[in-house]
N, C-alpha and C positions, 0 to 999 in steps of 0.2 A: 482605225477603230475608235480612237478617242474622239475624232471629229464627228463620227457617226453617232456616238453616244450623246454628244452635245446637241447635235441636230435633233435627235429623238426627244431629248428633254425639252428643247425649245418648241418643238411641234406639239408636245403634250400640253405645255403651258398655253399655247395659242388655242388649241382645241378646247381646253378647259374654259377659257374666256368666251369663245364662240358659243359653247354649250350654255354658259350662264346667261349670256344675252338672249340666246334663242328661247330659253325657258322663261323669259320675261323678268329676268333678274333686275332688281332695282334697289339701290341703297336708300333707306329711309333716313334722311338727315333731319334731325330734330333738335330744337333748342327752346328754352323758355324765354319769355319777354325779358330782355336785358339791355335796355337802351343805354348807350348808343351802339352796343355790340351786335345785338340781333333783336329786331322789333318789327312790327307791322305798321305801315303808314299808308293811308289811302289804298288799302288792299294789297300793297306790295311789301314783301319782306326786304328789309334793309339792315345796314349796320356793318361795322368793321369786321366782326367775326364771321358774319354771313358772307361777306365778300371774299374772305380768305378761304372758307370752306367751299364756296361755289367755284372759285378759281382752281382749287386743288382737285376737286372732283372732275371738273371739265378737262383739266390737264391730264388726269389719269384716264380720261375717256370712260368713266364709269356712269351708267345711267342712274339717275337719282331723283329724289322728290323732297322738297323742303316743306317744313311746317313748323309753326310755333305752338307749343302745348304747355300746360302747367308743369313746373319743374318736377314735382313728385312723380308724375307719369313718365316724363322723359328719363328720369333717373332709374325708375323701375324697369321700363322697357329696354333701356340701354344695357341692362344686365340679363335680360331674358329672351330677347328677340334677335333672330338671325338678320344679318345685313342691316344693322342699325347703327347709325352714327350719331353721337352726342356732340352738339356744338356748345362748348363752354362748360366743361366739367373740371373742377379743381383737382389737380394731381396731388393727392395727399397719401401718406403711408397706408392708411386704412383702405384706400381705393386702388392701390397700385396693382393688385392682382385681379381686380374686377373688370378691367377693360384692356383693350389693345390700343396703346397710345400712339398718336400720329405726330402731333406737334402743337406748340403754344398758339393761341389765337389772341392773346392779350399779354401785356406786361404784368409782372407780379403785382399783386394788390396787397396793401396793408389793411388789415381788418381790425377795427376798434370797437370797443363798447362805447355807445353814445347814450347820453341822457339829456333831459330838458335843461337848457342853460339856466332857467330860473329856479330849478330845483337844487337845493344845497345838499348834495350827497358827496362825501369825500371818500374815495377808495384809493388804495395804494397798490393792491395786488389782487389776484384772482380769488384768494380766500375771502377778501372783503366783499367782493361782488356776489359770492355764493349765497349770501344771506338775503339777497334781493331777487326780485322777479325779472328774468331776462327773456326777451322775445327773440326767437330765431325762426328762419324759414324751414319748413319741414323737409327732411331728407337732404339737407344742404350741408356743406362743410362747416357752416356755423353750428348746426346741431351736433355734428360729429365732434367739434371742438369742445363744446360745453359738456357733452357726455363723457368724452375721454378724460376730461379734467375733473370729473367727479361732481358735477352739479346735480342736485337732486331733482327728481321729476316735478315736485311741487314748486320748484323755482324756475322751471322752464315752461315758456308759453310758445306753442307751435302754431304757425299760420301758413297759409299757402303762398303768400307773396309779401314783399317788403312794404308795399303801401299799407296793407292791413296792419302790419307791425307798427309802423310809424303812427297810425291813427290810435292804436292802443296806447302807445307811449304818450301821445298828446292828451288822451283822456284819463291818464293816470292809472291805467289797468296794469301796466308793467313799469319797471323802474329804468331798465336799460334795453337797448337793442344792439345786437352784434352784427355789424355790417361794414362796408367800405364807404368812404366819403362820397364817391360818385353816386351811389344809390340813395344816399341821404339827400343829395342835391336834386336828383330826379323826383324823388317822392315829395319833397317840399314844394317843388314847382307844381306838381299835379294837385297837391292839396291846396296850393295858393298861399303859402306862407314862406317866410325867409328861411333859408337853409341854416342860418346861424341861430335859429330857434333851438337847435340841437348842438351839443358840443361833445368832443371826445373826452372820455373819462379815463380810459385805459387801453393800451395796445393789447391786441389779442394774438395775432399771428400774421404771416405773409403766405400767400398762395398764388399759384399761376394756373390759369385756366387753359385747357387743351381741347382739341377735337380728338375724339377717341371712338373706337368701334367696340361693339359687344364682343364677348369672348366667342360667341357662336358664329361670328362672321368668318368667311373663308380667309385663311392666311394669304392665299393668292391675291385676293382683292385688297386686303389690308396692306400688303407689301407694295402693291401697285400704287395705292393712294399715298403711302409713306414715301415712295420714290418720287412721286409728283410733288409732294410738299418740300422735300429736300432739294429738288431741282429748282423750284420757284424761290426757295430761301437763298440758295447760292446765287441766283440771278438778281437778288435784292427785291423780289416782288412780294415778300411777306412783310407787311408793315404792321408792327404791333403798336397798339395805343395803350 
């Protein structure tokens, strides 16, 4: 009798998968431009995080479609759309219950407040910085951090991407930008200036980015993908940078 029950449960799971695929089920795997983790070059999506997500979905045998979109859209749809995977969402206490988490796609990142090196501003703690204008990416964990720590709206400048924030800093429209060193380096290269034009003023926090599903996604599929991630990780095929 016990073996019959196990067989019935297994058959139900298999039928559920078949029905999903037959109905044109497809995971929408989305990330924002985040070089070198996920970005588009010559019409092709590339990057460390993209490779991990692609490998995991293929191992799980889940039909999928990748695309790069603005972060605010990815973050919003990742909380509201069924069968939606976010590639590169920082796992923070505020977001813990917003997603179904799969696994890390990057090593933990130290986030700092940066300023122009030539600008003589001395700060020792968050309270010092609160009196200045800080630029952060909209709907990001950078924005979460400044709001949770009591920064006033008048001292927060929101933009859609890091490059815009860096240009604002260069033109003196803001005093600090909250971001990691890697994004500073990439933005400086795109602008055509040396990355040491900017310098760290104060440590903010550390965060690890994950791949995660929307809460509306079927637990069956989430577990299938999570098992694939763990399988690849145990085999040493998840390489975090």
